[in-house]
Phi, psi and omega in degrees: 000129183263138179272143178269007176279144180278005182218161175252157179266132177256110184292346180276353179254140180245147176234128183225141177253124181281180180296333180278358178089357181275130179286142177240138181240136179203167178273136180285144175292157178296155180300153183301324185287352177266354183290155181298319181298317182290321177294326177295317179298313180295321179295317179294320178293318179296321177299314178298319180294321179293316181296313181294319178296319179294317178294322177294320177296320177295325177298313180295318180296319179293321179292321180292331180276354176098000180272084185289328179293314178294322178299319179295321178295315179295326178295318177294322177295324177297316178294322180291330182273350183299331175296345176299335178293342181270354183300315180297306179298325177293321177299317179296315179299316183295319180296318179291322180293318183296325181285342184248010180293143178256124179282134180244000000 
């Protein structure tokens, strides 16, 4: 479908009209989810989810095969690895806390 407009819209550019009525043009910042900090948070959470999920899968597979001792070990390892899921949110909390600390 062809547009009958003589121009295209660039979503990375913003146009804003101030209180004085004068238009201001500027480049929009990249979306929050593209920032390095946000990708680090998502990556750490995904790493924790993969490790815990793999250990839980090994637990189920060992239990289904009849190896109850190995299954118990994998179950304990799954419980021990579950705090890895908190790495991303803790990283986010720490970054926000560090930026707002008041020096005394």
